[in-house]
N, C-alpha and C positions, 0 to 999 in steps of 0.2 A: 204705129210709130213712124214718124217722118224721118227722112234722111238726116235732118239736123239733130233730132233727138237721139238717133242712133250714134252719131258721131260724138255727141256730148257724153253719152253713157260710156262709150269706149274710152274717152279721155278722162273720165272721173277716176279718182284714186282712193275714194273712201265711201263709195256707194251713197253719196249724199250730194245731189246736184244743187241743193240750196246754198251750200257754202262755196259753190263755184268749182271749176276744174282748172288744172294747171295751164291749159292752152286755150281757154275760152275766148280770150281777146283776139287771138290769131284766127280762130275759127269764125267768130262773128265778123271780122274784117273781110274774110274771104267770101262768106255768103253775101255780105253787103256789096262787095265788088261785082259779084255776078247777079246782083239784084234779085236774090232769092232768099233774103234774110227773113227770119220769122220773129214773132213776138209772142210771149216774152222771151227775152234772151237770157241764157245762162251767163252769170258773171265770171270774170276771171278770178281764180283764187289767189290768195297772197303767196308770195314766194316763201317756201318753207325750208328750214335747215334741219337735217336729221339730228335729234338731241344726242348728246354724249352719254355713254354709260356712266352711272354713278360709281364711286369708289366704295366697295362693299366690305364690311367686317362681319364675321360670324363667330360667336363665342358660346361655348357650352356652359350651362349653369343648371343647378337643380331646380326642377319645377315645384309648384306648390304641392303636388302629390308625391314628391320625393323622386320622381322619375326624371330622366334628363330632358332638357329642352335647349333650343338654340336661339340666342338673341341676335337677330339680324338688323344691322343698321347701315347707313350709307351717307355719303356726302356728294353734292353735285348732282347734275342731271336735270335741273328744273327747267321751266317753271311749272310743268304739268304734274300729273299724278304718276304713281309708280306701281309696278307689278313685281311681287317677290315670288321667285320660283326656286324649286329644289328638286334634286334627283340623287339616287344612290350613286356613289362614285363609279364611273364607267357605264352608267345606265343609258337607256335609249333616249328618253325625252324628259325635259324639265316639266314638272307639274306645278300648278299654282299653289302657293301658300296663302297669298293675299293679293287682291287686285284693286287698282284705283285708289291706293292709299296716298294721302298727302305727304306723309313724312314717316320716318322710322322712330323708334325701333319696332320690329315685328317679332313676336315670340312664337316660335315653332314648337308646338308640343307633340308633334307627330313622329319624332325620331326615335329609333330604338338603339340601345347600347350595343357596343361591339361592332359598329359599322362606321364607314366613312361617307360623308355627304358633301354635295356640291351645291352652292347657292349662287344665284345671280339676281340682280335687280335691274329691270328695264324701265327707262324713262319714257313717258308718253308725251308727245307734243301737245301744247295747249291751244285753245281757241280754234282758229281755222286751219291750224297745222297739226294733223293727226299722226305725224311721223313717230315711229318707235325706235328707241336706241338699239344698237346692234346686239347687245347682250353678250359681249366678249369678256367682261370682267367677272370671272368665276372665282369664288372663294371656297376653298376646301377645308373641311373641319372633321376631325376624328372624335367620335363619341366613345369614350372608354367604357369597358365593362366595369361593374361595381367591384371595388377592392375591399374585401371584408377582412377584418382583423379581430381575432379573439383575444380578450383580455381577462385575466384572472381577477375575480372580485373577492372571493373568500374560499379558503380551504380549511374546514373546521370539523371538529368532532361532532358526530351525530349520535352514535351509540358507543359508549365507553365508560370511563371512570368519572366523567362529569367535570373534568378540569378545563374543558374547552380546547385542549391541545390535541393535535393529531398524533396518536401514539401507536406502536405496534399492537396488533390484535384488535383494533377498533374499526368501526364503520365511520367513514368520513363523508361529508357533503362537499361537493365542488360546485361553486357558483361562478358563472361566467357571464360576460356581456359581449355583444358583437358590435363593432364600430365600422361604418363605411368610411374609409379614409381617403377615397379617391376624390370625393366632393362633386362628382359629375352625375353619376347614375346610382339609383337605389336598386336594391335586390328584393325580389319577391319570392315567396315560398321557401324561405330559408329554414333549414333544419340542421341539427348538429348531432353527431353520434360519438360515443366515447369507447375506446378500446385500449387494451394494454397487452404488450408482449412480455411484460415483467411477471414471472411466476409468483412474486410476492404480492401481487395486486389482483384481487378478484372483483371485477366490475359487476355490481348488483343492479344498478340502474344505468343502462348503457344508451338508452334512447332508441331511435332518434327522437329528439325533442324538437317540436315545431316552434321556431322563433317568429314565423310570419314574415312581414315585410320590414326591411331595414332601409329607410330612405337615405338619399345621398347626404353624407356628412353627419348622419344621426347615429346615436348609440341606443341599443335595445337590449334589455336584460332578458335572461332566460325565463321560461314559464315555470321551471322547477329545477332543483339542483340535481346533478348527477350524484350517484352514490358508488363508493368502492370500499372493499374490505381489505385491510392491510394484514399481511401475514404476521403470525405471532413471532416469528424468528427474525423480523426486520431489525437490524441494529439501530439503536438510538442515534439520531442525527444523520441518518442516511437519506437518500433521495430515491423516489420512485418516478417512473416515466410513464405517462399516458399519451395516447394519440387521439386527436380530435379530427373528425371529418366533417367539413362544412359543405352543404349542397344548397344551390339556389337555382331557380328557373333560368336565370340569365347566364349561368356559368356552364361551360362545357366540361363535364366531369366534376370531380370532387377536389376540394382543397384540404390537404392534410397538414396538421400542426403537431409538433412534438413538444409536450409540455412537462417539464420536470417539476416535481412537487416535493417539498421538504417534510420529512417525518421527524418529530422531536420527542423527547421524553421530558417530563417535568423534573428538571434537575436543580431547581432553585428553592422554592419555599414549600414544596410538598414532597411526600414520599410517592414512589411508583413501584409497587411490589407486584410481582407476577411470577407464575411458574415459568421456568426456563424452557423454551421449546426444545424438544428432542432429548430432554433429560430423564424421561421415564425409563426405569430399569427394574428388572425382576430381582427381588431380594431372596425369595424363597418360594417353593412350590410343594404341594402335598401329593403330587402324582408320581411321575417317574423320577422326580427330584434331580432333574438335569439342569436346574437353574433357569428354565425357560417357561414361558406361559403356554401351557398346553390345554387342550380341551379337557373338560371334566375336572379340572384342578381348582383348588383354592390357591391363588398366587398373591404373595405380598409384593407390592411394588413401591418404589420410591421415586420421588421427583425433587427437583431443586427449586426453592423459592429465592428470588433475589430482589434486592431493593436498588432500582436504577435511578431513584430520585435523589434529592439534595438534602433531605433531613431524615432523622431516625423515624422508623415506621410506627412505633408504638405497637399495640397488640395487633397481631395478624390472624385473620381467620381464613382458612382455605377450605373450599367445598369441592368435593370430587363427585362427578355425576357420570354414569355410564351412558354413552350415546348410542349403544347397540343393545337391543333387548336380550341378546345372548350372554351379556355380562351383567353382573350385579355387584355394586359396591356394598360390602358387608361390614366394614370396620377397618381399623388399623391405626398404628401409631398412637398419638394422644387424642385421636378423633374417635368419638364414641357414638355418633349418630350416623345412620346410613344416609349417604348423600349429603351430609352436613357435618363433616369431620373437622374439628377446629383445633388450631394450634395457638396457644397463648404464650407470649414472651414479652420481655421488656422492650423488644423492638429490634429491628434490623437496622444497623447503621448504613449510611450510603455506601453502596458497593458490596455490602455484606450479603452472604447467602446462607441458607440452611436446608438440610434435607428433610423432607416430609414423607410420610408413609400412608398407604392405605392397602386394604385387602380386597381382591375381586374374586367373586365366585364365577367361574367360567363353565358352569354346568351346561349352559345352553349351546356350547360350541361342539360340533361333531366333525370338524375338519379344519384345514388351514384357513387363515383369514387375518384381518387386522382389527383389533379391538380398540375403538376410540373412546376417549374420556375427555370431559370438560373440567377444567380446574378454575373455579372462580375464587378470586383472592380479594380480600378487603383489609385495608390497614387503617389504623386509627388516624394517621396523619395524611391520608389521601382522601379524595373526594368521592370516590365511587368504586364500582366493582371492575376488576380487570379479569377478563376471561381468556384463557389459553387452552387450545385443544392439544392433547397428547395422545399417542397411540402406541400399542405394542403388538408385535406379530404373534399370532397364535399358531402353534404346531409347526414351527420352523426352527430347527436346530441350526446353529451357526455352521455354515459350509466349511469344510476342510479342503482347501485347494491344494491339489497335489498332481500326480500323473495318472491319466486315464489311458489304458492300453486296450487295443482291439486287434486280436490276431485271427479271429473268426474260426478258431479250432473247435469251439463249442457251439457254433451256430452263428447267426447274424448279429448277436449281442446288441440288439436294439436298433440296428441299421435296417432301413427299409428300402427296397429296390424296385424301381419301375423299369424293368428290362435288365437290370443287373441281377445276377444269380450267383450263388456260391458254387465254386468250381474247384476241382482237384487237378486241373490241367497244369497249372503253374502256381507256385507259391515261393515265398522267400524262407519262411520258417514254418515248420509243420507241413500240413498237406492242403490247407484250404486258403482260398482267396476269393474276392468278388470279381466277377468278369462281366463285361459288356462288349458286344460286337458280334459279327457273323460274316463268314466268307460266302454265304449264299443269300442272305436276306438284305435287300437294300433299304434305303430311306429309314434309318433307325434314329430314334430320339429317346435316349435312355438316361435315367437319373438314379443316383444312390444318395440317400439322406442319412446322416448320423443321428443318434439320439440328441435331445436337447442338452446343451452343455452350458454351465454358468462359468464365466471367466473371472479370474481374480481381480478385484477392484484395484489392487496395488500395481497391476500391469505385469508385463513380461510373459503373457500367455502366448502359446504357439501351437501349431499342429504339424506333425511330420508324418510322412507316409512313404511306402514303397510302391513304385509304379513300373509296370512293364507295358509297352505299347507297340503294336504293329498296325499302323493306321495309314491310309492312302497317302503317299508322299506328294511332294510338289509336282504338279502336272499342268501343262498348258498355261503356265504363268500364274496359277492359283493353287492355294491350299484348299482343297475341297472338303475334306473331313477333318475332325479334330476332337479333342477331349480337353476339359479344363475343370477348375475347382471354383465353386461359388461359396459365399457365406450368406446365410439367410438370417436376417435380424428378426428375432421373435416378437419384439415390441412394435416393429413397423411393417413387417412382411417384405421388406426390401431385399432384393438380391444384389450382391456385390461381387464382382470378379476379383478373386484373390490372385496376386502375382507372386511367384516363387521368390522367397527371400534368399534361399541358398539351395544348392543341389540341382536337380534336373530342371533346366529352364524350358519355357515354352519355345517351340520351334516354328509354329504357324503364326504368321502375322495377321492383323485384323482384316486384311482384304480377302475375305473368304468368299464362298459361293453365294451368288444371289439367287440361285435356282433352288426352289423348294422351301427355303426358310423353315426347316423343320424344328430347329431348336433355338433357344435363346443364346446358344453359343456361336451362332453365325455372326460373322463380322467381329468376333472377339479373338484375342490371342488364345492359344492352346497348344497341346502336344499333337504332333503329327509325324509321319514317317516311321521308320523302324528304330525304336528305342529299347534295345535289349542289351544285356539282361536287365533284371530289376535294378532300379536306381532310387536313391533317397531324394526327397524334396521336402523343404520346410517352408511354412507360411507364418508370417507374423500376425498375431491376433491382438496386439496391444491397442489399436484404435477402438476395440470393442470391450475394453476392460470394464468389469462389473456388470456386463449384460449377458443375457441368455441368447445363444446362437445355435445354429445347426450348420454342418458342413455338407455341401452338395457337390458330388462328382458327376459331370455331364459327359455324354458321348453322343456325337452326331455324325451321321454319314449320309451320302447321297446315293444316286443310282448306279455309280460306276466304280470299278476297282475296289470291291469289298474286301477288307482285310480282317485279321483275327480280332482286332480291337484293343481293349485296355484291361489290365488286371490291377487290382488294388489290394495291398496287404500291409499288415503291421502298422496300423494307425496309432499314433501316440500324441495325446494332448498334454501339455504342461501348463501349470497354473490354472487348472480347471477342475470342475466337479460336476456331477449330475445334480439337478435340483434336489435339495435335502429333504429327508423325511424324519419325523421325530419318532421316538420310541414309545410314545404314549398311545395305547390302543384307543381306537375310536369307539369302542364298546364299553368304556370304563364306567359310564353312568354314575358320576359322583353324586352323593347326597348332600344337599346344602344345609346351612344352619336353619334351625326351626325358629320361626317367629323372631327374626332379627329386629333390631330397632327400626321402626318405621313400618313394620308389618301391619296389614289391615286387621289381623287378629293377634294381638300381643299375647305372650305367655302369661297366664294368670292363675291364681290359686284362690279358692274360696273355701273357708272352713264351714262345714255343715254337719251337725250331729256327731261331732267327734271324728269326722273324716275330712279329708282334703280333696276338693274337686279341682282338677287341673284342666285348662283349656288352652288350645294353641291353633295356629293356622294349619289347615289341611293342604299339604303340598301336592295332592293329586294322586291318581292311580299309580301303582307300582311302588309306593313308599310304605314302609312300616316304621314303627316308633319304639324306642327304648325309653323307659321312664326310670330316673335315678333319684335318690335322696341322699343328701350329705349333711354334715354337721356344721353349723355356723361357727366360724372361728377355726375350723379345721378344714380349710378349703381344699378342693381337689380330691376329697375322700369319697365322692359320690360313686366312683366306679366300683367301690367295694360293696355298695348297697343297692343293687338293681331291684326295682319294684315290679317292672313289667318289661319283658324282652320280646322283640319282634311283634309288637302290637297286641300282646295278651291283655284282654280286657279293655282295649281302646276302641272307641266308636267314632266314626267320621261321617260327615254329611256332604263333603265336597267343598265346604267353606271353612269349617272348624272341626277339630277333634277334641275329645274329652276322655278323661280317665278318673275314676274314683278310688281313693285309697281305703284300706280297711283299718281304721284306727290311726292314731297319731302317737309318736313316741314323746317322751318327756324332753324338755329342752328346746333350743332353737334349731330348726332345720331349714334346708333349702332344697329346691327341686330342680332337676335338669331333664329336658326332653331332647333326644337326638333322633335323627331320621336315618333309616337304612334303605339301601336299594342295591339289588344285584350283588349282595355279599359285602357291601362297603358301608361303613357308618360315617355320618357327617359329624361336624365339630360340635363341641359343647359350648362354644363361645370363643372369644378372642382376648388375648392379653393386650396390654397397652402398647406392646411392640408390634402388634399386628399378627402374631402367631396364634394358631388355634389353642384354646384353653382346654386341653384334654387331660383327663385324670392320669396319674402315674400308673395305675392298674385298672383294668376293666374286666369285670367278671360277666358282663352281659355282652357276649360276642355277637357280631352281626349275623 
């Protein structure tokens, strides 16, 4: 390379000598002046002006795929081509979106939602002028996240009485749609879940349901309805509240929505007849006759049917079904089919109610529990079946709330101590009290628990006790040791510090010792110092009305200044009782009705050779049978004419039993078979009022 070529390369501003250099004319003149010019000569380039930056606009719009894009346009900056560049706000370098375009707009599909972007457009000089504009006109644009809105499409009956209205006790479908209302960015991977904090709503189809993608400004329906079951005891015309949670890949976290839904009853042109929730009552029982449903008993129960619709019901049929195999519906009231007991009437007027009955055999129960039943009701002037679940407690006599006293003279009386022991060292009445503490053993963490106590739902419950304490006093600016009283909630397991309502107040403040942390009474208020003689203290238990609780007395000490501790005596609960027990023995083993309606082997009689062959259902091992004969027209006299007692002549094969008479008397007769077990005889049948149809006299004893 010659000196001339080297100088021209240095002067070139676009790596293209063919279009000249800015100072070629001066260089050529200098070389010619010194007579060292060369040929061919590089020509002088045209005088160029740096083009101006175009004026840029950037607008977010939905793209063809529903995702966001930015429309970039500009004015000015010609006559050459243009380069469009973009970067994230505050980023390092602009990256090209498009180069060498003649004009706008340019659509940028590469942006993501929820971010801020910067755009500039640079003008390129045309022809022999390759200058580029400075790139100082920067346009900033925010691309919003998708804004999803849930809209209710339909809330309709799915399983119910068929009138298409959402009513108490029914299963309802909930149809929704999702709308992207922002109009800039679509959402992908959208899903929705349903929940409810309302105890009257049970969500049976909660999701999450996958909606897929919801484009910007678009509306997308759900893949399937949500389902929820409404409680039987929902008042007509009430509202229930559900919560919807919406998730999408573009959103950070979930979006929650509270959606109220209206529950109606058909109060215009149809009847709406149902069993009133909570109306199940015990009318009679055959065991300990305490008016309660106990194990081994036949219990007659009643419930209320009401017409919450707008017209008279016409004939009403109510069907009772046992939902637990330990119970069996055997008859009652005017219903004479097992599991299909019917009541006929001219109809219930709007707002009118009537009491219905059925009898349940509780032979399968051997302890406390809750017996559930389903009541299906059909009315002539309604469109379908209304089902309501009812339940009754088994083996639970009504609690009698009164005063419970514990003086510990006869022992612990159901209190359990972890470190607390019965002591005769100090007492208020009698000789005994509970004691915790030691003058020789440090680092104690001791507890005393009461028996389980049920509090009166009406409120007003309290507990009072006598306390004597000699616990390390205030020392070094800290209460180191202490004692206090907790309440233990049996349904949640939660411990709650009880504060004295009256009497002996806590002396130690919460700023206790941080050393050791032996007990959960550290950093809690409590008794400390010398608190003698015995003093009374009372605690209010009203916040726990109707619940089962235990009282816990705590004592905690550290490694220094060990004192005598705490004594507890004469504890008195008011408005309380221990969990009740019924008086019905769990060993009663009641015998049920033989071959009741609906039995797989009905009671039958076949005349054969002047004899009567009786067959019936075999109730299984442990049962024997009495066979009676009565005179038609003189009902209930069968007890005077036993034919077989305690299974005499009866044969059974595990499915059915049979017995053959020896001859037949003149006239019309009827036969009755009863079961016996463990010295008790089952019923002969049931009257229309639901009571057992037993004879006035019975010469065939169990």
